[in-house]
One Martini backbone bead per residue (centre of mass of N, CA, C, O) as a GRO file, in nm:
protein
  161
    1MET     BB    1   1.873  -2.054  -1.563
    2ARG     BB    2   1.719  -1.909  -1.851
    3ARG     BB    3   1.674  -1.614  -1.774
    4LEU     BB    4   1.703  -1.257  -1.798
    5ASN     BB    5   1.678  -1.149  -1.469
    6PHE     BB    6   1.700  -1.013  -1.169
    7PRO     BB    7   1.733  -1.272  -0.999
    8ASN     BB    8   1.954  -1.392  -1.183
    9LEU     BB    9   2.160  -1.159  -1.176
   10THR     BB   10   2.206  -1.150  -0.868
   11LEU     BB   11   2.294  -1.443  -0.836
   12ALA     BB   12   2.532  -1.431  -1.032
   13ALA     BB   13   2.686  -1.202  -0.890
   14VAL     BB   14   2.726  -1.337  -0.610
   15THR     BB   15   2.867  -1.586  -0.719
   16ALA     BB   16   3.107  -1.448  -0.854
   17SER     BB   17   3.210  -1.297  -0.604
   18SER     BB   18   3.249  -1.552  -0.428
   19LEU     BB   19   3.451  -1.693  -0.618
   20ILE     BB   20   3.665  -1.476  -0.608
   21GLN     BB   21   3.704  -1.485  -0.302
   22CYS     BB   22   3.774  -1.788  -0.286
   23GLY     BB   23   4.024  -1.774  -0.468
   24ALA     BB   24   4.182  -1.569  -0.298
   25GLN     BB   25   4.179  -1.742  -0.040
   26LEU     BB   26   4.330  -1.981  -0.157
   27PHE     BB   27   4.587  -1.828  -0.213
   28ALA     BB   28   4.637  -1.719   0.073
   29VAL     BB   29   4.650  -2.002   0.217
   30SER     BB   30   4.843  -2.173   0.014
   31ILE     BB   31   5.075  -1.945   0.008
   32ILE     BB   32   5.097  -1.722   0.226
   33ALA     BB   33   5.025  -1.873   0.493
   34ARG     BB   34   5.224  -2.102   0.453
   35THR     BB   35   5.479  -1.927   0.449
   36VAL     BB   36   5.440  -1.771   0.719
   37SER     BB   37   5.406  -2.045   0.908
   38LYS     BB   38   5.687  -2.192   0.887
   39ALA     BB   39   5.916  -1.933   0.996
   40PRO     BB   40   5.872  -1.762   1.241
   41PRO     BB   41   5.987  -1.443   1.165
   42ARG     BB   42   6.137  -1.503   0.896
   43SER     BB   43   5.872  -1.524   0.701
   44PHE     BB   44   5.814  -1.198   0.716
   45ALA     BB   45   5.967  -1.088   0.463
   46ILE     BB   46   5.716  -1.055   0.270
   47PHE     BB   47   5.634  -0.772   0.449
   48SER     BB   48   5.898  -0.640   0.346
   49GLY     BB   49   5.980  -0.367   0.196
   50GLU     BB   50   5.907  -0.212  -0.102
   51TYR     BB   51   5.752  -0.509  -0.204
   52ALA     BB   52   5.533  -0.579  -0.017
   53TYR     BB   53   5.289  -0.772   0.086
   54ASP     BB   54   4.936  -0.651   0.013
   55SER     BB   55   4.579  -0.741   0.056
   56ARG     BB   56   4.388  -0.530   0.192
   57PRO     BB   57   4.235  -0.389  -0.040
   58PHE     BB   58   4.075  -0.638  -0.115
   59TRP     BB   59   3.953  -0.711   0.183
   60GLU     BB   60   3.812  -0.414   0.202
   61THR     BB   61   3.620  -0.459  -0.064
   62VAL     BB   62   3.494  -0.735  -0.163
   63PRO     BB   63   3.311  -0.814   0.082
   64MET     BB   64   3.124  -0.564   0.046
   65ILE     BB   65   3.023  -0.636  -0.233
   66THR     BB   66   2.913  -0.914  -0.162
   67LEU     BB   67   2.709  -0.817   0.047
   68ALA     BB   68   2.544  -0.641  -0.146
   69LEU     BB   69   2.473  -0.880  -0.335
   70PHE     BB   70   2.322  -1.043  -0.126
   71VAL     BB   71   2.097  -0.841  -0.076
   72ALA     BB   72   1.996  -0.830  -0.367
   73ALA     BB   73   1.940  -1.138  -0.396
   74LEU     BB   74   1.742  -1.159  -0.163
   75ILE     BB   75   1.533  -0.962  -0.267
   76ALA     BB   76   1.493  -1.089  -0.558
   77ASN     BB   77   1.452  -1.401  -0.411
   78TRP     BB   78   1.228  -1.405  -0.186
   79LYS     BB   79   0.983  -1.544  -0.382
   80THR     BB   80   1.173  -1.793  -0.394
   81PRO     BB   81   1.335  -2.100  -0.358
   82ARG     BB   82   1.626  -1.951  -0.317
   83ARG     BB   83   1.623  -1.815  -0.042
   84LYS     BB   84   1.750  -2.040   0.138
   85TYR     BB   85   2.029  -2.033  -0.006
   86VAL     BB   86   2.098  -1.739   0.040
   87LEU     BB   87   2.077  -1.752   0.348
   88MET     BB   88   2.289  -1.968   0.395
   89THR     BB   89   2.527  -1.816   0.258
   90LEU     BB   90   2.511  -1.565   0.430
   91GLY     BB   91   2.573  -1.711   0.693
   92LEU     BB   92   2.852  -1.818   0.601
   93PHE     BB   93   2.973  -1.542   0.538
   94ILE     BB   94   2.950  -1.439   0.829
   95VAL     BB   95   3.117  -1.658   0.965
   96GLY     BB   96   3.376  -1.603   0.804
   97GLY     BB   97   3.398  -1.306   0.898
   98LEU     BB   98   3.423  -1.371   1.201
   99ILE     BB   99   3.674  -1.541   1.188
  100ALA     BB  100   3.847  -1.320   1.065
  101GLY     BB  101   3.783  -1.076   1.269
  102LEU     BB  102   3.832  -1.244   1.555
  103TYR     BB  103   4.106  -1.413   1.462
  104LEU     BB  104   4.286  -1.389   1.207
  105GLU     BB  105   4.360  -1.085   1.204
  106PRO     BB  106   4.463  -1.045   1.498
  107THR     BB  107   4.676  -1.268   1.487
  108PHE     BB  108   4.832  -1.164   1.246
  109ASP     BB  109   4.897  -0.881   1.357
  110ALA     BB  110   5.053  -0.985   1.606
  111MET     BB  111   5.272  -1.133   1.453
  112ILE     BB  112   5.372  -0.898   1.266
  113ALA     BB  113   5.445  -0.695   1.499
  114GLN     BB  114   5.719  -0.850   1.566
  115GLY     BB  115   5.862  -0.898   1.317
  116PHE     BB  116   6.148  -0.935   1.164
  117SER     BB  117   6.366  -1.226   1.184
  118ASP     BB  118   6.669  -1.434   1.161
  119HIS     BB  119   6.461  -1.645   1.297
  120VAL     BB  120   6.311  -1.923   1.477
  121ASP     BB  121   6.002  -1.952   1.652
  122PRO     BB  122   5.843  -2.215   1.799
  123VAL     BB  123   5.599  -2.073   1.928
  124MET     BB  124   5.516  -1.912   1.676
  125GLN     BB  125   5.489  -2.158   1.493
  126GLN     BB  126   5.249  -2.284   1.642
  127ALA     BB  127   5.055  -2.043   1.617
  128ALA     BB  128   5.067  -2.038   1.303
  129ALA     BB  129   4.950  -2.323   1.260
  130THR     BB  130   4.675  -2.263   1.379
  131TRP     BB  131   4.602  -2.028   1.197
  132TYR     BB  132   4.621  -2.194   0.933
  133MET     BB  133   4.388  -2.395   0.998
  134VAL     BB  134   4.167  -2.178   1.031
  135ASP     BB  135   4.195  -2.069   0.746
  136TRP     BB  136   4.101  -2.329   0.609
  137ALA     BB  137   3.822  -2.336   0.743
  138ALA     BB  138   3.724  -2.068   0.624
  139TRP     BB  139   3.746  -2.161   0.335
  140GLY     BB  140   3.543  -2.395   0.358
  141VAL     BB  141   3.300  -2.219   0.411
  142GLY     BB  142   3.317  -2.062   0.141
  143PHE     BB  143   3.300  -2.309  -0.047
  144ILE     BB  144   3.022  -2.405   0.041
  145ALA     BB  145   2.877  -2.148  -0.039
  146CYS     BB  146   2.941  -2.170  -0.341
  147LEU     BB  147   2.795  -2.437  -0.389
  148ILE     BB  148   2.515  -2.336  -0.307
  149LEU     BB  149   2.496  -2.115  -0.522
  150LEU     BB  150   2.517  -2.304  -0.763
  151PHE     BB  151   2.262  -2.460  -0.689
  152ALA     BB  152   2.066  -2.216  -0.694
  153MET     BB  153   2.099  -2.167  -1.007
  154LEU     BB  154   1.925  -2.439  -1.070
  155GLN     BB  155   1.692  -2.297  -0.970
  156PRO     BB  156   1.402  -2.164  -0.985
  157ALA     BB  157   1.266  -1.832  -0.988
  158GLU     BB  158   0.993  -1.986  -0.979
  159ASN     BB  159   0.701  -2.112  -0.906
  160ARG     BB  160   0.578  -2.430  -0.972
  161LYS     BB  161   0.238  -2.566  -1.055
   0.00000   0.00000   0.00000
């Protein structure tokens, strides 16, 4: 990526957005999910009170921006060797979104719906541990996608003959 042109700009933008999302997901899984899964429903205290933790505005906005940037990068890089990398990472982005939308979010919402209680439920603790491991797997998918995007940025924007 030597010149500032539309294919380079779109690829840089989707890479930056993906890295931001990957970093936020790393924070969410390594700090928030780890804390929540340790001693539910007692550990749900983080979600209650006047200053409860709520990352939904971020997760309702940034993935949609990233998806739009993926579409722009795919269109801009369609006739370049980068197309296959953008397609691979878009596929991984969709897989990560499906894991989140079909398992992580519904499971999290069901756990949180039980509310805070000042005791630890071993059955809920086991379910939360499984949810936590799947959350790490989803982060891994996103991290691999980011690495592929970084590799794509090293590829030429045009075919060299």
